[in-house]
C-alpha angles and dihedrals in degrees: 000000000000114000129199129003110338110227106169142354122215113247092242090053094234099116143007140205116238139168113232127194128214124213092274092052096254114149132227126188106221138183107225125196113232093219133071119268097027122124125236116238119214107223101177144345126223139080110313131196103173143001122188130174118226123219111300093024090247093117136037126198107218126194117207140151116264125223090271091052096253121131111261128187124206136178113231137179103249092209097056108011091238110156111239096187145298121287114227113229136162112282094247094052112123102164141008145186133221121218 
């Protein structure tokens, strides 16, 4: 069962990235297994706009709002949530897609 807002599905179909909400409306970016019995892994907490996997599924580009309220894009490891770096985009960018 996928919970939350589905953002991306791994190319092998074994897991997905989703944004889940708690009762207070706080968001968590989670890696969800696509099979029964697997455990979800919380990768990050914040306010998310997008999450797209890049080729090979070893990196995800995640859109979220920074502390000042501006859209920010970061590259993360989708297995651990470790931030790999910020992605430079034009100042007015609010969403994106990966082909």
